[in-house]
C-alpha positions as CSV (number, residue, x, y, z in Angstrom):
1,M,12.2,25.6,-2.0
2,E,16.0,25.2,-1.1
3,N,18.0,23.4,-3.5
4,K,21.0,21.7,-1.6
5,K,23.5,19.2,-2.7
6,G,21.8,16.2,-4.3
7,E,18.6,17.3,-4.6
8,D,17.0,15.7,-7.8
9,H,13.2,15.9,-7.7
10,K,13.3,13.5,-10.8
11,G,13.9,10.3,-8.4
12,Q,17.4,9.6,-9.9
13,G,19.6,9.8,-7.6
14,N,21.5,6.6,-8.5
15,S,22.9,6.6,-11.5
16,N,23.5,2.5,-11.5
17,Y,19.5,2.4,-11.1
18,Q,18.0,-0.2,-13.4
19,P,14.9,-0.4,-12.9
20,L,12.8,-4.0,-14.8
21,C,9.3,-2.7,-15.1
22,I,8.5,0.1,-17.4
23,S,5.6,2.3,-17.4
24,P,3.8,3.4,-20.3
25,E,5.8,5.4,-22.5
26,G,8.4,5.9,-20.3
27,E,6.6,7.4,-18.0
28,P,7.3,7.9,-14.3
29,C,5.8,4.8,-12.2
30,L,4.5,8.3,-9.6
31,R,4.8,11.7,-10.6
32,L,3.6,14.5,-8.1
33,E,3.1,17.9,-9.5
34,S,2.7,20.9,-6.8
35,L,0.6,18.6,-4.7
36,T,-0.8,20.5,-1.9
37,K,-3.2,19.9,1.0
38,F,-5.0,22.6,3.2
39,F,-7.0,21.5,6.4
40,A,-8.6,24.2,7.5
41,G,-5.9,27.6,7.7
42,L,-3.2,24.9,7.7
43,M,-1.2,23.8,4.8
44,A,-0.4,20.0,5.4
45,V,1.4,19.7,2.0
46,A,2.6,22.4,0.4
47,E,3.5,22.0,-3.4
48,V,5.2,18.8,-3.3
49,S,6.8,18.2,-7.0
50,L,8.3,14.6,-7.1
51,D,8.7,11.9,-9.8
52,V,9.4,8.2,-8.6
53,S,10.6,5.8,-11.2
54,P,9.3,2.2,-11.9
55,G,10.9,-0.6,-9.5
56,E,12.5,2.2,-7.6
57,R,12.6,2.4,-3.9
58,R,12.4,5.8,-2.4
59,A,12.1,6.7,1.5
60,I,9.8,9.6,2.7
61,I,11.5,10.9,6.1
62,G,11.1,14.2,8.5
63,P,9.9,15.3,12.0
64,N,6.8,14.2,13.2
65,G,4.1,16.4,11.8
66,A,5.7,16.9,8.6
67,G,3.0,15.7,6.4
68,K,4.0,12.5,5.1
69,T,1.1,10.3,6.0
70,T,-1.0,13.2,4.4
71,L,1.3,12.6,1.3
72,F,1.1,9.0,1.5
73,N,-3.4,9.7,1.6
74,L,-3.3,12.1,-1.2
75,I,-1.2,9.6,-3.3
76,A,-3.7,6.6,-2.3
77,G,-6.7,8.2,-2.6
78,N,-7.7,8.5,1.2
79,L,-7.7,12.2,0.9
80,L,-8.2,14.6,-2.4
81,P,-5.6,17.6,-2.7
82,S,-6.4,21.4,-2.3
83,G,-4.2,21.6,-5.5
84,G,-1.8,19.9,-7.9
85,K,-2.2,16.5,-9.7
86,V,-1.0,12.9,-9.1
87,F,-0.3,10.9,-12.2
88,F,0.1,7.3,-11.7
89,R,1.8,5.8,-15.0
90,G,1.1,8.5,-17.2
91,E,-2.7,8.7,-16.1
92,D,-3.8,11.5,-14.1
93,I,-5.6,9.7,-11.2
94,T,-5.9,13.2,-9.4
95,R,-9.2,13.0,-8.8
96,L,-10.0,8.8,-8.4
97,P,-11.2,7.6,-5.3
98,C,-9.0,5.5,-3.6
99,H,-10.6,1.7,-4.3
100,R,-10.1,2.9,-8.2
101,R,-6.7,3.2,-7.4
102,A,-6.1,0.0,-6.0
103,H,-7.6,-1.5,-9.0
104,K,-5.2,0.1,-10.9
105,G,-2.1,-1.3,-9.2
106,I,-1.6,1.1,-6.1
107,S,-1.4,-0.7,-2.8
108,R,-1.0,0.5,0.8
109,T,-0.4,-0.3,4.3
110,Y,-0.7,1.7,7.3
111,Q,0.9,2.7,10.7
112,I,-1.5,0.2,12.4
113,T,-2.5,-3.2,11.8
114,N,-5.2,-3.8,9.5
115,L,-6.2,-7.9,10.0
116,F,-8.7,-10.4,10.6
117,F,-7.7,-11.4,14.2
118,N,-10.1,-14.2,14.4
119,L,-9.0,-15.8,10.7
120,S,-5.9,-17.9,9.5
121,V,-3.2,-15.9,7.7
122,M,-4.2,-18.0,4.5
123,E,-8.1,-16.6,5.2
124,N,-6.8,-13.0,5.4
125,L,-4.8,-13.8,2.1
126,V,-7.6,-15.0,0.4
127,L,-10.2,-12.6,1.4
128,A,-7.2,-9.9,0.4
129,A,-7.2,-11.4,-2.8
130,Q,-10.5,-11.6,-3.8
131,A,-11.1,-8.4,-3.1
132,L,-9.8,-6.8,-6.2
133,E,-11.9,-9.9,-8.1
134,K,-15.5,-10.7,-9.3
135,T,-15.3,-13.8,-7.3
136,K,-17.8,-14.3,-4.8
137,F,-17.8,-16.6,-2.1
138,S,-19.9,-19.4,-0.8
139,L,-20.6,-20.5,2.3
140,F,-21.2,-24.0,1.2
141,R,-17.6,-24.2,-0.6
142,S,-14.3,-24.7,1.3
143,I,-12.0,-21.9,1.3
144,T,-9.2,-24.3,-0.8
145,S,-12.0,-24.7,-3.6
146,Y,-11.2,-21.2,-4.7
147,R,-7.7,-22.5,-6.1
148,H,-6.4,-19.5,-8.0
149,L,-6.8,-17.3,-4.6
150,Y,-5.7,-20.2,-2.1
151,D,-2.3,-20.7,-4.8
152,R,-2.0,-16.8,-4.5
153,G,-1.9,-17.0,-1.0
154,M,0.5,-20.0,-0.9
155,E,2.9,-17.9,-3.4
156,L,3.2,-15.2,-1.3
157,L,3.6,-17.6,1.9
158,S,6.5,-19.5,0.0
159,Q,8.4,-16.2,-1.2
160,V,9.3,-15.1,2.6
161,G,9.2,-18.7,3.9
162,M,5.9,-18.5,6.1
163,E,4.1,-21.4,4.7
164,A,4.5,-22.8,8.6
165,F,1.9,-19.6,9.4
166,K,-1.0,-20.2,6.7
167,D,-3.5,-22.1,9.3
168,V,-2.7,-20.0,12.1
169,L,-4.9,-17.7,13.6
170,V,-3.8,-13.7,13.3
171,K,-4.2,-13.0,16.8
172,N,-2.0,-15.6,17.7
173,L,0.9,-14.3,15.7
174,S,3.5,-12.1,17.3
175,Y,3.2,-8.3,16.2
176,G,6.3,-8.3,14.0
177,V,4.7,-11.0,12.1
178,Q,1.6,-9.4,11.9
179,R,3.2,-7.1,10.6
180,Q,4.6,-8.9,7.6
181,V,1.2,-10.3,7.2
182,E,-0.2,-7.4,6.3
183,I,2.0,-6.4,3.8
184,M,1.5,-9.7,2.1
185,L,-1.9,-8.9,2.2
186,A,-0.8,-5.5,0.1
187,L,1.0,-7.8,-2.4
188,T,-1.8,-10.2,-3.6
189,K,-2.8,-8.6,-6.6
190,N,0.9,-7.8,-8.1
191,P,0.4,-4.1,-7.1
192,H,2.7,-1.6,-9.7
193,L,3.3,0.7,-6.7
194,L,3.5,-0.3,-3.1
195,L,2.7,2.6,-0.1
196,L,4.3,1.2,3.4
197,D,3.2,3.7,6.3
198,E,6.4,3.2,8.9
199,P,6.3,-1.1,8.3
200,T,8.8,-1.5,11.3
201,A,6.9,0.8,13.7
202,G,6.8,-1.0,17.0
203,L,9.1,-3.5,16.1
204,S,12.1,-5.0,18.1
205,P,15.4,-4.5,16.3
206,A,15.7,-8.1,15.1
207,E,12.1,-8.1,14.4
208,A,13.0,-4.7,12.2
209,A,15.9,-6.7,10.5
210,I,13.4,-9.6,9.3
211,M,11.3,-6.9,8.1
212,V,14.0,-5.5,6.4
213,K,15.0,-8.5,4.7
214,M,11.5,-9.4,3.6
215,L,11.2,-6.4,2.0
216,K,14.2,-6.5,-0.1
217,K,13.3,-9.5,-1.2
218,L,10.5,-8.0,-3.0
219,P,11.1,-7.8,-7.0
220,L,11.4,-5.0,-9.3
221,T,8.2,-4.8,-10.8
222,I,7.3,-3.5,-7.5
223,T,8.0,0.3,-7.0
224,I,8.2,0.7,-3.3
225,L,7.4,4.7,-1.5
226,I,8.3,4.2,2.3
227,I,7.9,6.4,5.4
228,E,10.1,5.6,8.5
229,H,11.4,7.2,11.3
230,D,14.2,4.5,11.7
231,M,17.2,6.0,10.0
232,D,19.1,2.6,9.5
233,V,15.9,1.3,7.6
234,A,15.2,3.8,5.6
235,F,19.0,4.1,4.3
236,E,19.2,0.0,3.8
237,L,16.1,0.0,2.3
238,A,16.2,3.0,-0.4
239,E,17.9,4.1,-3.2
240,N,16.4,8.0,-2.9
241,I,15.2,10.0,0.1
242,T,12.5,12.6,0.2
243,V,13.0,14.6,3.2
244,L,9.6,16.6,4.4
245,H,9.5,19.5,6.8
246,Y,6.2,21.4,7.4
247,G,5.1,19.9,4.4
248,K,7.6,21.0,2.0
249,V,10.6,18.9,0.5
250,I,13.7,20.6,1.6
251,A,16.0,17.8,0.1
252,D,16.3,15.1,-2.3
253,G,18.9,12.6,-3.5
254,S,20.5,9.4,-2.6
255,V,21.0,8.2,0.7
256,E,24.4,9.5,0.3
257,Q,23.8,12.8,-0.5
258,I,21.0,13.4,1.9
259,K,23.2,11.9,4.9
260,E,25.9,14.6,4.0
261,N,23.1,17.4,3.4
262,K,23.7,20.2,6.1
263,T,19.9,21.1,6.3
264,V,19.0,17.8,6.7
265,R,21.5,17.1,9.7
266,E,20.4,20.2,11.5
267,I,16.6,19.7,10.9
268,Y,15.7,16.0,11.2
269,L,19.2,13.9,12.4
270,G,20.1,17.1,15.3
271,V,23.7,17.4,13.9
272,K,25.5,20.5,13.1
């Protein structure tokens, strides 16, 4: 692995960074140790080691095929690694299935929208809030009778100023608003770690600006790891950036350090 200016594989590129939440015994929120994934003879992720501090905002960038989404799938549990380990808040979760990781506080979004389009925004939020609880729905009860679930949905809508959308069917929303709703679904259970896979993909510049504003409002009790192809969005949201190329980490550091990194400029940004 090539060591360039600004590489810091402990996620501490910003010296002014002060997280509000603390993992058990001072552990990083997320630690990857030599994480590797093979698909037949193809190495999609190659011995990636990374620490992400509690409350940190970190972007994962790289060209198409760099292994970014595969890395997310290994963290979330959608895929099991060929080698290496994943630690979450000090616990080895390498072999845990994705639903167990969700219960422990890992939440994610995907590149494509996954919503119930024939239900209202509030109904989507209530279903997401119920998913990790023992609460069971009854056909003979109004959705508003599940007060704690309904209140959680209203809380999320209020946080982002979207109360007016609560009764609107998702299919009638613009794509940009649908993406915002999907992120709210991922937030319903107050996750410790939020994985965002290209949240501004397919959005207009105006919609992307609204998304960035929404994400910047999220509390520092939530650690955010984001895959983003829009460099302006990545640089505005992230404190630290990890760059992947052919499954390997080629650079890691603060935003300014990544901007100045010659290898990144040549391989990813196309600037010599």
